[in-house]
Every structure is written in C-alpha cells, then in structure tokens.
MIDOSE-1310 file (N, C-alpha, C; in nm, 2 decimals, decimal comma, always signed):
residues 288
mkni	+0,58/+1,90/+2,01/+0,49/+1,79/+2,06/+0,36/+1,78/+1,98; +0,32/+1,66/+1,95/+0,20/+1,64/+1,87/+0,08/+1,60/+1,95; -0,03/+1,64/+1,91/-0,16/+1,59/+1,97/-0,21/+1,48/+1,87; -0,20/+1,36/+1,90/-0,22/+1,25/+1,81/-0,35/+1,17/+1,84
litg	-0,44/+1,17/+1,75/-0,56/+1,09/+1,76/-0,53/+0,95/+1,70; -0,56/+0,85/+1,77/-0,54/+0,71/+1,72/-0,68/+0,64/+1,72; -0,73/+0,62/+1,61/-0,86/+0,56/+1,59/-0,84/+0,40/+1,59; -0,95/+0,33/+1,63/-0,94/+0,18/+1,63/-0,84/+0,14/+1,73
sngq	-0,83/+0,20/+1,84/-0,72/+0,18/+1,94/-0,74/+0,05/+2,02; -0,86/-0,02/+2,00/-0,88/-0,15/+2,07/-0,84/-0,26/+1,98; -0,79/-0,23/+1,86/-0,75/-0,34/+1,77/-0,60/-0,37/+1,80; -0,55/-0,47/+1,72/-0,41/-0,51/+1,74/-0,31/-0,40/+1,73
lgle	-0,32/-0,33/+1,62/-0,22/-0,22/+1,60/-0,24/-0,11/+1,70; -0,36/-0,07/+1,72/-0,39/+0,04/+1,82/-0,34/+0,01/+1,96; -0,36/-0,12/+2,00/-0,31/-0,15/+2,13/-0,15/-0,16/+2,14; -0,09/-0,19/+2,03/+0,06/-0,19/+2,03/+0,11/-0,04/+2,03
lkkl	+0,03/+0,04/+1,96/+0,07/+0,19/+1,96/+0,05/+0,24/+2,10; -0,05/+0,20/+2,17/-0,07/+0,25/+2,31/+0,04/+0,20/+2,40; +0,08/+0,08/+2,38/+0,19/+0,02/+2,46/+0,32/+0,10/+2,44; +0,35/+0,13/+2,32/+0,48/+0,20/+2,28/+0,47/+0,35/+2,30
sfny	+0,35/+0,41/+2,31/+0,34/+0,55/+2,31/+0,41/+0,62/+2,43; +0,44/+0,55/+2,53/+0,51/+0,61/+2,65/+0,65/+0,64/+2,62; +0,70/+0,58/+2,51/+0,84/+0,61/+2,47/+0,86/+0,74/+2,38; +0,74/+0,80/+2,35/+0,75/+0,91/+2,25/+0,67/+1,02/+2,32
enny	+0,73/+1,14/+2,32/+0,67/+1,25/+2,40/+0,57/+1,33/+2,31; +0,45/+1,27/+2,31/+0,34/+1,34/+2,24/+0,21/+1,32/+2,33; +0,11/+1,39/+2,30/-0,02/+1,37/+2,37/-0,10/+1,28/+2,28; -0,15/+1,17/+2,34/-0,22/+1,07/+2,26/-0,37/+1,06/+2,31
fftc	-0,46/+1,05/+2,21/-0,60/+1,03/+2,23/-0,64/+0,90/+2,16; -0,66/+0,80/+2,25/-0,69/+0,67/+2,20/-0,84/+0,65/+2,20; -0,90/+0,63/+2,08/-1,04/+0,62/+2,07/-1,08/+0,48/+2,00; -1,21/+0,44/+2,03/-1,27/+0,33/+1,96/-1,40/+0,37/+1,91
kykl	-1,48/+0,28/+1,85/-1,61/+0,32/+1,79/-1,71/+0,37/+1,89; -1,68/+0,33/+2,02/-1,78/+0,37/+2,13/-1,74/+0,51/+2,18; -1,62/+0,55/+2,16/-1,58/+0,68/+2,21/-1,59/+0,79/+2,10; -1,57/+0,74/+1,97/-1,57/+0,84/+1,86/-1,61/+0,76/+1,73
ditk	-1,72/+0,80/+1,68/-1,77/+0,74/+1,55/-1,72/+0,82/+1,43; -1,61/+0,77/+1,37/-1,55/+0,84/+1,26/-1,63/+0,84/+1,13; -1,74/+0,77/+1,13/-1,83/+0,78/+1,01/-1,92/+0,90/+1,02; -1,92/+0,97/+1,14/-2,00/+1,09/+1,16/-1,92/+1,21/+1,16
eeel	-1,93/+1,29/+1,05/-1,84/+1,40/+1,03/-1,84/+1,50/+1,14; -1,96/+1,54/+1,18/-1,98/+1,64/+1,29/-1,91/+1,60/+1,42; -1,93/+1,48/+1,46/-1,87/+1,42/+1,58/-1,72/+1,42/+1,57; -1,67/+1,39/+1,45/-1,53/+1,39/+1,43/-1,47/+1,53/+1,44
isfi	-1,53/+1,63/+1,38/-1,48/+1,76/+1,38/-1,48/+1,82/+1,52; -1,59/+1,79/+1,59/-1,60/+1,84/+1,73/-1,48/+1,78/+1,82; -1,46/+1,65/+1,80/-1,35/+1,59/+1,88/-1,21/+1,65/+1,85; -1,19/+1,67/+1,72/-1,06/+1,72/+1,67/-1,04/+1,86/+1,72
eknn	-1,14/+1,95/+1,71/-1,13/+2,09/+1,75/-1,11/+2,10/+1,90; -1,19/+2,02/+1,98/-1,18/+2,02/+2,12/-1,04/+1,98/+2,18; -0,98/+1,89/+2,11/-0,85/+1,84/+2,16/-0,73/+1,89/+2,08; -0,76/+1,98/+1,99/-0,65/+2,04/+1,91/-0,56/+1,94/+1,84
inti	-0,62/+1,84/+1,78/-0,55/+1,73/+1,71/-0,48/+1,78/+1,59; -0,35/+1,74/+1,58/-0,27/+1,78/+1,46/-0,22/+1,66/+1,38; -0,24/+1,54/+1,44/-0,20/+1,42/+1,37/-0,30/+1,31/+1,39; -0,34/+1,23/+1,29/-0,43/+1,12/+1,31/-0,36/+0,99/+1,25
inca	-0,37/+0,89/+1,33/-0,32/+0,75/+1,29/-0,45/+0,67/+1,28; -0,50/+0,64/+1,16/-0,62/+0,57/+1,15/-0,60/+0,41/+1,14; -0,62/+0,35/+1,26/-0,62/+0,20/+1,27/-0,75/+0,14/+1,26; -0,86/+0,22/+1,25/-0,99/+0,17/+1,25/-1,02/+0,10/+1,11
ayta	-1,08/-0,01/+1,11/-1,11/-0,08/+0,99/-1,21/-0,19/+1,01; -1,29/-0,22/+0,91/-1,37/-0,34/+0,91/-1,29/-0,45/+0,85; -1,24/-0,55/+0,94/-1,14/-0,65/+0,89/-1,20/-0,79/+0,88; -1,33/-0,81/+0,91/-1,39/-0,94/+0,90/-1,41/-0,97/+0,75
vdka	-1,30/-1,03/+0,69/-1,29/-1,04/+0,54/-1,41/-1,12/+0,49; -1,45/-1,23/+0,55/-1,56/-1,31/+0,50/-1,70/-1,25/+0,52; -1,71/-1,19/+0,64/-1,84/-1,13/+0,67/-1,87/-1,00/+0,59; -1,76/-0,94/+0,54/-1,77/-0,82/+0,45/-1,85/-0,85/+0,33
eenk	-1,84/-0,98/+0,28/-1,91/-1,02/+0,16/-2,06/-1,00/+0,18; -2,11/-1,01/+0,30/-2,26/-0,99/+0,33/-2,28/-0,85/+0,38; -2,19/-0,79/+0,45/-2,21/-0,66/+0,52/-2,13/-0,55/+0,44; -2,17/-0,54/+0,31/-2,10/-0,45/+0,22/-2,11/-0,30/+0,26
nlan	-2,22/-0,26/+0,31/-2,24/-0,12/+0,35/-2,16/-0,09/+0,47; -2,16/-0,18/+0,57/-2,09/-0,15/+0,69/-1,94/-0,15/+0,66; -1,89/-0,24/+0,58/-1,75/-0,24/+0,54/-1,71/-0,11/+0,47; -1,80/-0,07/+0,38/-1,77/+0,05/+0,30/-1,78/+0,18/+0,39
ninn	-1,87/+0,18/+0,49/-1,88/+0,30/+0,58/-1,75/+0,32/+0,66; -1,69/+0,21/+0,71/-1,57/+0,21/+0,79/-1,44/+0,22/+0,71; -1,43/+0,14/+0,60/-1,31/+0,14/+0,52/-1,30/+0,24/+0,42; -1,41/+0,31/+0,38/-1,40/+0,41/+0,27/-1,46/+0,54/+0,32
kavk	-1,59/+0,54/+0,36/-1,65/+0,67/+0,39/-1,58/+0,74/+0,51; -1,55/+0,66/+0,61/-1,48/+0,72/+0,73/-1,34/+0,78/+0,69; -1,27/+0,71/+0,60/-1,14/+0,75/+0,56/-1,16/+0,88/+0,48; -1,27/+0,89/+0,40/-1,30/+1,02/+0,33/-1,32/+1,13/+0,43
nlaq	-1,39/+1,11/+0,54/-1,42/+1,21/+0,64/-1,28/+1,25/+0,70; -1,20/+1,15/+0,74/-1,07/+1,19/+0,80/-0,98/+1,27/+0,71; -0,98/+1,23/+0,58/-0,90/+1,30/+0,48/-0,95/+1,44/+0,46; -1,08/+1,46/+0,45/-1,13/+1,59/+0,42/-1,11/+1,69/+0,54
iske	-1,13/+1,64/+0,66/-1,10/+1,72/+0,78/-0,95/+1,75/+0,79; -0,87/+1,65/+0,76/-0,72/+1,67/+0,77/-0,68/+1,77/+0,67; -0,73/+1,77/+0,56/-0,69/+1,87/+0,46/-0,74/+2,01/+0,50; -0,86/+2,02/+0,55/-0,91/+2,16/+0,59/-0,84/+2,21/+0,71
kniq	-0,79/+2,13/+0,80/-0,73/+2,17/+0,93/-0,58/+2,15/+0,93; -0,52/+2,11/+0,82/-0,38/+2,09/+0,81/-0,33/+1,99/+0,91; -0,40/+1,88/+0,91/-0,37/+1,76/+1,00/-0,30/+1,65/+0,92; -0,19/+1,60/+0,98/-0,12/+1,49/+0,92/-0,20/+1,36/+0,94
lihi	-0,22/+1,28/+0,83/-0,30/+1,16/+0,84/-0,22/+1,04/+0,80; -0,21/+0,94/+0,89/-0,15/+0,81/+0,86/-0,26/+0,71/+0,85; -0,28/+0,64/+0,74/-0,39/+0,55/+0,72/-0,33/+0,41/+0,69; -0,39/+0,31/+0,75/-0,34/+0,17/+0,74/-0,43/+0,10/+0,64
stdy	-0,37/+0,04/+0,53/-0,44/-0,04/+0,43/-0,38/-0,18/+0,43; -0,41/-0,25/+0,32/-0,39/-0,39/+0,32/-0,33/-0,45/+0,18; -0,27/-0,56/+0,19/-0,22/-0,63/+0,07/-0,34/-0,68/-0,01; -0,46/-0,69/+0,05/-0,58/-0,74/-0,03/-0,63/-0,65/-0,14
vfdg	-0,56/-0,53/-0,15/-0,59/-0,45/-0,27/-0,54/-0,51/-0,40; -0,45/-0,61/-0,39/-0,40/-0,68/-0,51/-0,47/-0,81/-0,53; -0,46/-0,86/-0,66/-0,53/-0,98/-0,69/-0,45/-1,11/-0,67; -0,32/-1,09/-0,63/-0,24/-1,21/-0,60/-0,18/-1,29/-0,72
knyk	-0,19/-1,23/-0,84/-0,14/-1,29/-0,96/+0,00/-1,25/-1,00; +0,07/-1,17/-0,91/+0,20/-1,13/-0,94/+0,30/-1,25/-0,93; +0,42/-1,23/-0,98/+0,53/-1,33/-0,97/+0,65/-1,27/-0,90; +0,64/-1,15/-0,86/+0,74/-1,09/-0,78/+0,68/-0,99/-0,67
pyne	+0,75/-0,96/-0,57/+0,68/-0,88/-0,46/+0,62/-0,75/-0,52; +0,50/-0,72/-0,47/+0,43/-0,60/-0,51/+0,50/-0,47/-0,46; +0,52/-0,38/-0,55/+0,56/-0,24/-0,50/+0,44/-0,15/-0,50; +0,46/-0,03/-0,46/+0,35/+0,06/-0,43/+0,28/+0,11/-0,56
edst	+0,35/+0,10/-0,67/+0,29/+0,15/-0,80/+0,22/+0,04/-0,88; +0,23/-0,09/-0,84/+0,17/-0,20/-0,91/+0,02/-0,18/-0,92; -0,04/-0,24/-1,02/-0,18/-0,23/-1,04/-0,26/-0,30/-0,94; -0,37/-0,24/-0,89/-0,45/-0,30/-0,79/-0,57/-0,37/-0,85
npqn	-0,62/-0,47/-0,79/-0,74/-0,55/-0,84/-0,79/-0,64/-0,73; -0,86/-0,58/-0,63/-0,90/-0,66/-0,52/-1,00/-0,76/-0,56; -1,00/-0,88/-0,49/-1,08/-0,99/-0,52/-1,19/-1,02/-0,43; -1,21/-0,93/-0,33/-1,32/-0,94/-0,23/-1,36/-0,80/-0,19
iygk	-1,48/-0,80/-0,12/-1,54/-0,67/-0,07/-1,45/-0,60/+0,02; -1,39/-0,67/+0,12/-1,29/-0,61/+0,21/-1,18/-0,53/+0,13; -1,12/-0,60/+0,04/-1,01/-0,54/-0,04/-1,06/-0,42/-0,12; -1,18/-0,44/-0,18/-1,24/-0,33/-0,26/-1,27/-0,20/-0,17
tkld	-1,32/-0,22/-0,06/-1,36/-0,11/+0,03/-1,23/-0,04/+0,08; -1,13/-0,12/+0,11/-1,00/-0,06/+0,15/-0,93/+0,02/+0,04; -0,94/-0,03/-0,08/-0,89/+0,04/-0,20/-0,97/+0,17/-0,22; -1,10/+0,16/-0,21/-1,18/+0,28/-0,22/-1,14/+0,39/-0,12
geks	-1,11/+0,34/+0,00/-1,06/+0,43/+0,11/-0,93/+0,50/+0,07; -0,84/+0,42/+0,01/-0,71/+0,48/-0,04/-0,74/+0,58/-0,14; -0,82/+0,55/-0,24/-0,85/+0,64/-0,35/-0,92/+0,77/-0,30; -1,01/+0,76/-0,20/-1,07/+0,88/-0,14/-0,96/+0,97/-0,08
midi	-0,87/+0,91/-0,01/-0,77/+0,99/+0,06/-0,67/+1,05/-0,04; -0,64/+0,98/-0,14/-0,55/+1,03/-0,25/-0,61/+1,15/-0,32; -0,74/+1,13/-0,35/-0,82/+1,24/-0,42/-0,82/+1,37/-0,34; -0,85/+1,36/-0,21/-0,86/+1,47/-0,13/-0,72/+1,53/-0,10
npln	-0,62/+1,44/-0,08/-0,48/+1,48/-0,07/-0,44/+1,57/+0,05; -0,46/+1,53/+0,17/-0,42/+1,61/+0,29/-0,26/+1,61/+0,29; -0,21/+1,72/+0,33/-0,06/+1,75/+0,33/+0,01/+1,66/+0,43; +0,13/+1,61/+0,39/+0,22/+1,53/+0,48/+0,15/+1,41/+0,54
siii	+0,08/+1,34/+0,45/+0,00/+1,22/+0,48/+0,04/+1,10/+0,40; +0,03/+0,98/+0,46/+0,07/+0,86/+0,40/-0,03/+0,74/+0,42; -0,02/+0,65/+0,33/-0,10/+0,52/+0,34/+0,01/+0,41/+0,36; -0,01/+0,32/+0,46/+0,08/+0,21/+0,48/+0,00/+0,08/+0,45
rtsw	+0,04/+0,01/+0,35/-0,02/-0,12/+0,32/+0,06/-0,23/+0,40; -0,02/-0,32/+0,47/+0,05/-0,42/+0,54/-0,02/-0,56/+0,52; +0,03/-0,66/+0,58/-0,03/-0,80/+0,55/-0,02/-0,89/+0,68; -0,11/-0,98/+0,69/-0,11/-1,09/+0,79/-0,08/-1,04/+0,93
iyss	-0,15/-0,94/+0,98/-0,12/-0,88/+1,11/-0,15/-0,98/+1,22; -0,06/-0,98/+1,32/-0,08/-1,06/+1,44/-0,01/-0,99/+1,56; -0,05/-1,02/+1,68/+0,01/-0,97/+1,80/-0,04/-1,05/+1,92; +0,00/-1,01/+2,04/-0,04/-1,08/+2,16/-0,19/-1,03/+2,19
ygnn	-0,24/-0,94/+2,12/-0,38/-0,88/+2,15/-0,48/-0,94/+2,05; -0,60/-0,94/+2,08/-0,71/-0,97/+1,99/-0,71/-1,11/+1,93; -0,78/-1,12/+1,82/-0,79/-1,25/+1,76/-0,71/-1,25/+1,63; -0,63/-1,35/+1,61/-0,54/-1,36/+1,49/-0,50/-1,50/+1,47
flkt	-0,43/-1,52/+1,36/-0,39/-1,66/+1,32/-0,30/-1,72/+1,42; -0,20/-1,64/+1,47/-0,11/-1,70/+1,57/-0,18/-1,75/+1,69; -0,27/-1,67/+1,75/-0,34/-1,72/+1,87/-0,44/-1,83/+1,85; -0,49/-1,83/+1,73/-0,58/-1,94/+1,69/-0,50/-2,07/+1,68
misl	-0,38/-2,06/+1,62/-0,30/-2,18/+1,60/-0,25/-2,24/+1,74; -0,22/-2,15/+1,83/-0,18/-2,19/+1,96/-0,29/-2,26/+2,03; -0,41/-2,20/+2,02/-0,53/-2,26/+2,09/-0,56/-2,40/+2,03; -0,57/-2,41/+1,90/-0,60/-2,53/+1,83/-0,49/-2,63/+1,85
gkqk	-0,37/-2,59/+1,85/-0,25/-2,67/+1,86/-0,25/-2,75/+2,00; -0,31/-2,69/+2,10/-0,32/-2,75/+2,23/-0,44/-2,85/+2,24; -0,53/-2,83/+2,15/-0,66/-2,91/+2,15/-0,65/-3,03/+2,05; -0,59/-3,01/+1,94/-0,60/-3,11/+1,83/-0,46/-3,18/+1,80
eeln	-0,47/-3,30/+1,75/-0,35/-3,37/+1,71/-0,30/-3,33/+1,58; -0,38/-3,28/+1,49/-0,34/-3,23/+1,36/-0,43/-3,13/+1,30; -0,38/-3,05/+1,21/-0,45/-2,94/+1,15/-0,42/-2,93/+1,00; -0,52/-2,90/+0,92/-0,49/-2,88/+0,78/-0,48/-2,73/+0,75
iifd	-0,37/-2,68/+0,70/-0,34/-2,54/+0,67/-0,30/-2,52/+0,53; -0,35/-2,41/+0,47/-0,33/-2,37/+0,33/-0,18/-2,35/+0,30; -0,13/-2,41/+0,20/+0,01/-2,39/+0,16/+0,03/-2,31/+0,03; -0,08/-2,27/-0,04/-0,06/-2,21/-0,17/-0,11/-2,06/-0,16
qigt	-0,11/-2,00/-0,04/-0,12/-1,85/-0,03/+0,01/-1,81/+0,03; +0,08/-1,72/-0,04/+0,22/-1,68/-0,01/+0,22/-1,53/+0,03; +0,29/-1,50/+0,14/+0,31/-1,36/+0,18/+0,41/-1,35/+0,29; +0,39/-1,25/+0,38/+0,47/-1,24/+0,50/+0,38/-1,19/+0,62
ptya	+0,39/-1,25/+0,73/+0,32/-1,20/+0,85/+0,38/-1,07/+0,90; +0,30/-0,99/+0,97/+0,35/-0,86/+1,02/+0,31/-0,86/+1,17; +0,42/-0,85/+1,25/+0,40/-0,84/+1,40/+0,36/-0,69/+1,42; +0,24/-0,67/+1,48/+0,18/-0,54/+1,49/+0,28/-0,45/+1,58
gdla	+0,35/-0,50/+1,67/+0,45/-0,42/+1,75/+0,55/-0,36/+1,66; +0,60/-0,43/+1,56/+0,70/-0,38/+1,47/+0,64/-0,26/+1,39; +0,52/-0,28/+1,34/+0,46/-0,18/+1,26/+0,43/-0,05/+1,34; +0,38/-0,07/+1,46/+0,36/+0,04/+1,55/+0,48/+0,12/+1,58
ktil	+0,59/+0,05/+1,61/+0,72/+0,12/+1,63/+0,76/+0,20/+1,51; +0,75/+0,14/+1,39/+0,79/+0,21/+1,27/+0,70/+0,34/+1,25; +0,57/+0,33/+1,27/+0,49/+0,44/+1,25/+0,53/+0,56/+1,35; +0,55/+0,53/+1,47/+0,59/+0,63/+1,57/+0,73/+0,69/+1,54
eilp	+0,82/+0,60/+1,48/+0,96/+0,65/+1,45/+0,95/+0,74/+1,33; +0,87/+0,71/+1,23/+0,88/+0,79/+1,10/+0,79/+0,91/+1,11; +0,70/+0,92/+1,20/+0,60/+1,04/+1,21/+0,67/+1,17/+1,19; +0,78/+1,20/+1,26/+0,84/+1,34/+1,25/+0,91/+1,36/+1,11
kikn	+0,93/+1,25/+1,04/+1,01/+1,26/+0,91/+0,92/+1,27/+0,79; +0,79/+1,26/+0,81/+0,70/+1,26/+0,69/+0,68/+1,40/+0,64; +0,73/+1,42/+0,52/+0,71/+1,56/+0,46/+0,68/+1,53/+0,31; +0,56/+1,54/+0,27/+0,52/+1,53/+0,13/+0,40/+1,61/+0,09
kkve	+0,40/+1,65/-0,03/+0,29/+1,74/-0,08/+0,18/+1,66/-0,14; +0,20/+1,53/-0,18/+0,09/+1,44/-0,22/+0,10/+1,32/-0,14; -0,02/+1,25/-0,12/-0,02/+1,13/-0,04/+0,07/+1,02/-0,10; +0,15/+0,97/-0,01/+0,24/+0,86/-0,06/+0,20/+0,73/+0,00
iyny	+0,22/+0,62/-0,07/+0,19/+0,49/-0,03/+0,32/+0,41/+0,00; +0,32/+0,34/+0,12/+0,43/+0,26/+0,15/+0,39/+0,12/+0,19; +0,47/+0,02/+0,16/+0,44/-0,12/+0,20/+0,52/-0,15/+0,33; +0,46/-0,22/+0,42/+0,53/-0,27/+0,54/+0,48/-0,41/+0,58
sneg	+0,57/-0,50/+0,59/+0,55/-0,63/+0,66/+0,68/-0,67/+0,72; +0,69/-0,78/+0,79/+0,82/-0,83/+0,83/+0,89/-0,88/+0,71; +1,02/-0,91/+0,73/+1,10/-0,96/+0,62/+1,08/-1,11/+0,60; +1,10/-1,16/+0,48/+1,09/-1,31/+0,46/+0,97/-1,34/+0,37
vlsw	+0,96/-1,47/+0,33/+0,85/-1,51/+0,25/+0,81/-1,65/+0,30; +0,68/-1,68/+0,31/+0,63/-1,80/+0,35/+0,48/-1,82/+0,32; +0,43/-1,94/+0,35/+0,29/-1,97/+0,33/+0,22/-1,98/+0,47; +0,09/-1,98/+0,48/+0,02/-2,00/+0,60/+0,06/-2,13/+0,67
ydfa	+0,09/-2,23/+0,58/+0,14/-2,36/+0,63/+0,27/-2,35/+0,70; +0,36/-2,28/+0,63/+0,50/-2,26/+0,69/+0,48/-2,18/+0,83; +0,40/-2,08/+0,83/+0,38/-2,00/+0,95/+0,33/-2,09/+1,07; +0,23/-2,18/+1,03/+0,17/-2,27/+1,14/+0,28/-2,37/+1,19
keim	+0,36/-2,42/+1,09/+0,46/-2,51/+1,13/+0,56/-2,45/+1,23; +0,60/-2,33/+1,20/+0,70/-2,26/+1,29/+0,63/-2,22/+1,43; +0,51/-2,19/+1,43/+0,44/-2,16/+1,55/+0,44/-2,29/+1,64; +0,40/-2,40/+1,58/+0,40/-2,52/+1,66/+0,55/-2,56/+1,71
kmak	+0,64/-2,54/+1,63/+0,78/-2,57/+1,66/+0,83/-2,48/+1,78; +0,81/-2,35/+1,76/+0,86/-2,25/+1,87/+0,78/-2,27/+2,00; +0,65/-2,30/+1,99/+0,57/-2,31/+2,11/+0,58/-2,45/+2,17; +0,66/-2,54/+2,10/+0,67/-2,68/+2,15/+0,54/-2,75/+2,16
lsck	+0,46/-2,74/+2,06/+0,33/-2,81/+2,05/+0,34/-2,93/+1,95; +0,29/-3,04/+1,99/+0,30/-3,16/+1,91/+0,20/-3,18/+1,79; +0,12/-3,08/+1,78/+0,01/-3,08/+1,67/+0,08/-3,09/+1,53; +0,03/-3,19/+1,45/+0,09/-3,21/+1,32/+0,02/-3,11/+1,22
inpi	+0,09/-3,05/+1,14/+0,04/-2,95/+1,04/+0,04/-3,02/+0,90; -0,07/-3,03/+0,84/-0,08/-3,09/+0,70/-0,10/-2,98/+0,60; -0,03/-2,98/+0,49/-0,05/-2,88/+0,38/-0,17/-2,91/+0,29; -0,26/-2,81/+0,27/-0,37/-2,83/+0,18/-0,38/-2,71/+0,08
etkh	-0,45/-2,73/-0,03/-0,47/-2,62/-0,13/-0,59/-2,54/-0,09; -0,59/-2,41/-0,13/-0,70/-2,32/-0,10/-0,83/-2,38/-0,14; -0,84/-2,45/-0,26/-0,96/-2,51/-0,31/-1,02/-2,61/-0,21; -0,95/-2,66/-0,12/-1,00/-2,76/-0,03/-1,04/-2,69/+0,10
yptp	-1,03/-2,56/+0,11/-1,08/-2,48/+0,22/-1,15/-2,36/+0,17; -1,27/-2,38/+0,12/-1,35/-2,27/+0,06/-1,40/-2,17/+0,16; -1,39/-2,04/+0,13/-1,44/-1,93/+0,21/-1,52/-1,84/+0,13; -1,61/-1,76/+0,19/-1,70/-1,67/+0,12/-1,62/-1,57/+0,04
akrp	-1,50/-1,52/+0,10/-1,42/-1,42/+0,03/-1,30/-1,49/-0,03; -1,27/-1,45/-0,16/-1,15/-1,50/-0,23/-1,03/-1,43/-0,17; -0,92/-1,50/-0,15/-0,80/-1,44/-0,10/-0,69/-1,44/-0,21; -0,60/-1,35/-0,21/-0,49/-1,35/-0,31/-0,39/-1,46/-0,28
hysl	-0,35/-1,53/-0,39/-0,26/-1,65/-0,37/-0,12/-1,60/-0,34; -0,09/-1,48/-0,38/+0,05/-1,42/-0,37/+0,03/-1,27/-0,33; +0,08/-1,24/-0,21/+0,07/-1,10/-0,17/+0,19/-1,05/-0,10; +0,31/-1,09/-0,15/+0,43/-1,05/-0,09/+0,45/-0,90/-0,12
lnkl	+0,50/-0,82/-0,02/+0,51/-0,68/-0,04/+0,66/-0,64/-0,05; +0,69/-0,56/-0,14/+0,83/-0,50/-0,16/+0,84/-0,38/-0,06; +0,93/-0,38/+0,03/+0,94/-0,28/+0,13/+1,06/-0,18/+0,11; +1,12/-0,18/-0,01/+1,23/-0,09/-0,03/+1,20/+0,05/-0,01
kikn	+1,08/+0,10/-0,05/+1,05/+0,24/-0,05/+1,05/+0,29/+0,09; +0,99/+0,22/+0,19/+0,98/+0,27/+0,32/+1,12/+0,26/+0,39; +1,19/+0,16/+0,35/+1,33/+0,14/+0,41/+1,42/+0,25/+0,36; +1,42/+0,29/+0,24/+1,50/+0,39/+0,18/+1,46/+0,53/+0,22
qfnv	+1,33/+0,55/+0,23/+1,29/+0,69/+0,26/+1,31/+0,73/+0,40; +1,29/+0,63/+0,49/+1,29/+0,66/+0,64/+1,40/+0,59/+0,71; +1,49/+0,52/+0,64/+1,60/+0,45/+0,70/+1,55/+0,35/+0,81; +1,44/+0,27/+0,76/+1,38/+0,18/+0,85/+1,45/+0,04/+0,84
tipf	+1,47/-0,02/+0,96/+1,52/-0,16/+0,96/+1,40/-0,25/+1,00; +1,37/-0,35/+0,92/+1,26/-0,44/+0,94/+1,30/-0,57/+0,98; +1,25/-0,62/+1,10/+1,29/-0,75/+1,15/+1,24/-0,87/+1,06; +1,32/-0,98/+1,07/+1,28/-1,10/+1,00/+1,16/-1,16/+1,08
wkds	+1,07/-1,23/+1,00/+0,95/-1,27/+1,06/+0,96/-1,37/+1,18; +1,06/-1,46/+1,17/+1,08/-1,56/+1,28/+1,13/-1,49/+1,41; +1,21/-1,38/+1,40/+1,26/-1,31/+1,51/+1,14/-1,24/+1,58; +1,05/-1,18/+1,50/+0,93/-1,12/+1,56/+0,83/-1,22/+1,62
ldic	+0,82/-1,33/+1,56/+0,73/-1,44/+1,61/+0,78/-1,48/+1,75; +0,91/-1,50/+1,76/+0,98/-1,54/+1,88/+0,94/-1,44/+2,00; +0,95/-1,31/+1,97/+0,92/-1,20/+2,06/+0,77/-1,21/+2,11; +0,68/-1,23/+2,01/+0,54/-1,23/+2,04/+0,50/-1,35/+2,12
lkel	+0,56/-1,47/+2,09/+0,53/-1,59/+2,16/+0,58/-1,58/+2,31; +0,69/-1,51/+2,33/+0,74/-1,48/+2,46/+0,64/-1,39/+2,54; +0,59/-1,29/+2,47/+0,49/-1,20/+2,53/+0,36/-1,28/+2,58; +0,33/-1,38/+2,50/+0,21/-1,46/+2,53/+0,24/-1,57/+2,63
gerk	+0,37/-1,58/+2,67/+0,40/-1,68/+2,77/+0,41/-1,82/+2,71; +0,42/-1,83/+2,58/+0,43/-1,96/+2,51/+0,57/-2,00/+2,48; +0,66/-1,92/+2,51/+0,81/-1,96/+2,48/+0,89/-1,89/+2,58; +0,99/-1,96/+2,63/+1,08/-1,91/+2,74/+1,20/-1,85/+2,68
C-alpha cells in the first residue's frame, strides 16, 4: 500500500484522481496551495515526513497561458521551482514522483506526431516554465519517476474549453473557432485512470518521459463542432485562422502527441476522443 501525495488536487486532473482513488487501495493525501505550499521546501519536507509519503503525483501547475506572459515569476515558481523541490526531496527520501507536463514544450512546427525524444522549443512563458520544470526533474533524477506530457485537458470539473463551448453555445447563435491549431483533447478522467493503473509498474533508473492524450486528431474547430452536435446545441461554428484571434501567448499550430511509448511500456489502452467526450457530456448532464 502506498501513501500518495496528490498536489493540485482542486484542478481537473486532481479531482478526477480523487474520484477514482476509491478503486485503488492506497492512502491518499489530496492537497491544494492552501493546504500545502510546494514552493516552500521546509513545509513540503514536514508534510512528507509527517505522513510518510512514498509517492507524489504532481498535478499542481500555473496553467493560465496568457496571464503567464505577465506573471513570469509566479509561473516559474510553480512550474519549475516547485518541481525542483519535489524532485530533490523525492531523490533524498526515495519517493516516486509522477509529474504532469504539456504539449506546449514544442513549437508546433512538426509534420508528424511528436515523440518523447523530439526537440523542444516552447513558444510562450507557460511552455518555457513547464520545460524548465522537466529539466530540473531530469537533472535531479529521482528513482522510479516519470514525466507525462499531455494536451488540451478537459473534464466535468473546473474551467475548460468544453464547458466554455457549452455555455456559449446556449447563449449565442454562432461562434468563431480556430481551425489551424491541430492536436488531440485529453479527458482528465482517462489520464487519471492511466496514472493510477501504471503506478505499480513504474520501474526506471532515470526519469522517463511519456506522452498521453486521447486517440485521434482534430482542430479546436472540429472539437467545438462535435460538442455542439453531441449536446444538441444549434450554435453555428465558423472556422477562423489563429491570426484572426490574437492572444498574448503564442500557441503551437501542431501539437499532436505520439503515444506508442506509454502504450507499449505499460500495455495502456487509450480511448478515442469522441468516446471520451460522450462520457464527459453525460457526466455534465448535457447528453442522455
């Protein structure tokens, strides 16, 4: 039985882990920034020693991509320095660390799905601080620890693209959605289940990186169209180019992830994105 610390437990992935945790016989300690400040090393050590933690799943992150352009220090403290703290303590105390990262570590100029060894080149502060966190963890190298890069997270919890589309789809007759950013959405419930399933199987001497998203390929426009269709909303979705929807942070045009490594290593089956969208819409009561 493991004593598992889950940071960022009020976020989408953290809440999905909490929901699924009852199916796995471990002791779970769900924390948020108000219960445990992972940027403070002494506070972190005290919590870990008091609760005899032997596994950490780090879901904590500064994910406000556009705001990160202005709040560089805050983003770096959470996405990099806190990860460095977690990695250093994990190494010293022989703790297994699972850290969640992002497709935004890539520049989006690829022509085929990114694998874990492809060159990184983040185009915004959020992506840069997440990559710096990865590098800090790899340099420290806690035993039996992994990084999971994921993309376009959504769930029935929190704020996300899916819930925004449903809300706007009920209010507006039409919406303009970007069609030239390509990737795959990730239902947080699928990722949470995968993390809990593979935990006992992780055995490695150096930090390994794995990609995880749902199966399939689409644009934000395609995603929005399917949401309206499944939720039976009459809102018309119009395709627009990224240049017609400027944002403070630059996004990668192409961030499709190759998931062969995690599938082969842990015998993971990954659901198709439409199937997972169907499940989440039913959870939200938007689909019968």
